[in-house]
N, C-alpha and C positions, 0 to 999 in steps of 0.2 A: 762707294761700296767699301766696307771694311774687309780686310784680309786677315788670314789666320795669324796668330801670335807666334807660331813656330817659325824658326829661321828657315828661309828658303821656300816657304809654302805661300803660294799666291792665291789659294782658294778662298772663296767667300766664307765669312764667319757663319757658323751654324748655331752655336750656342756656347756660352761661357768663354768667349773670345777664341774659339778653335773652329777649324773646319770639321766637316762630318767625319773624315778619316782620323784626325787627331783627337776628336772628342771621344771616340770609342776607346782610346788608350788611357783616358783619364780614369782615376778610381771613382766608383759610384759615390754619389752624394750621400752623406749620412742622413738616414731617415729620422724625422722628428718622432720622438716618442709620443704615442697617443695617450692623451690624458683621458682616463675613464671617469666620468662623472656619475655619481649615483643616480640611478634612474628610478623613477616611480614605477611601480608595477602598473601595467595598463589595466584599466578597469574592465573587468569582464562581467557581462551581465549574468547574474545567477540564473541557472535554469530552474524554472519553477517545477517542482515535482507535481505530477498529476495527483489530484485529490483522490484518495482511495474510495472505492464504492463502499458505502456503509453496509454492514451485514443485515441490518434491519432498517426499514423505512421509519420516518419520524412517527407516522400514524401507528405502525405496528409496535414501535417502542413504547408509545403511550398505552396501548392495549396491554402490553406485557407488564408495565408497571402496575396497572390496575389488577391484573391477574396475580402478580406476586403479593400484592397487598391483601387480596381476598382469599388466597389459597390456604394459608395457615389457619385462619378462623374457621374455614369450612372443614378442614381435617380435625380441628379440635371439637367441632360440633358433631362430627361423625367419626368417633374414635374406633369403631369396629368395622371391619371389612364388609362391604355391602354385597359380596358374593353369597348366594343362597347356601346356608349351612356352614359358613366359615365364621369362626369367632376370633380370628387373629386381629391384632391392632392394624388399623389402616395406615399406610405410609405413603401411598401414591394417589394422585388425583388423575382419574381416567376421564378423558373427554369423550363422551358417548357420541357426540356429533362431529368429532374431529376438532382440530384446533382452529385454524383459519378464522372464518367469520363467527364461529361458535366458541371462541376462546373464553369469553367471559359470560356465557349463558349458563347460569348456575343450575338450572333445572336439568342440564345435560351433564353435570359433573357427577362422578361416581367415586366414592372413597374406597379404595381397594388395597389389599396387601400386595407386596411385590410379585409373588407367584401368580396370583389371580389377575393382576394387571397384565403380566406377560401372556397369560392364557387368553385374556380378552383381545389382546392385540393380534395373537397368532391364530385365533379361531373366531373370525368375525361373524360367521353365519350362526354358530351356536350362541355367541354373545348377544346377538340381536334377539334370539328366541327367549333369553332370560332377562331382556331389557337392560343389558350392560352397554349396548351400542344401539344406535339408530342410523338409518340410511341417510346419507348426506344429500341424496338426490330427491328424497321425499320432501314435499313442501307443505 
């Protein structure tokens, strides 16, 4: 068994040639400098953003494209408001049967000026009496 390097000490060597008591008196070992190596960024899986819900279905978008194609020629063919007794130029296309499934049914289209279109929307009972609107429930 090795003994401590210090004079007069007969204790067993603990580390660096010294016993436990004398080793504490030694200055601390100089620490090695850490070498920083450039690291690659860890690959993080990109979060997939949820696909937004479309405002119109593909089927209805197709119907709307047909509507926009046919709207202007209808208004050019009917330049005067179809409200009885009105001689103003027509600017709006009123859907007498509502839009939904009747969007492109031309026999339910009415060419109206803006004030009479508003009137037909706000007074559905009177509008049905003068054939500007029809009931959606009737088959």
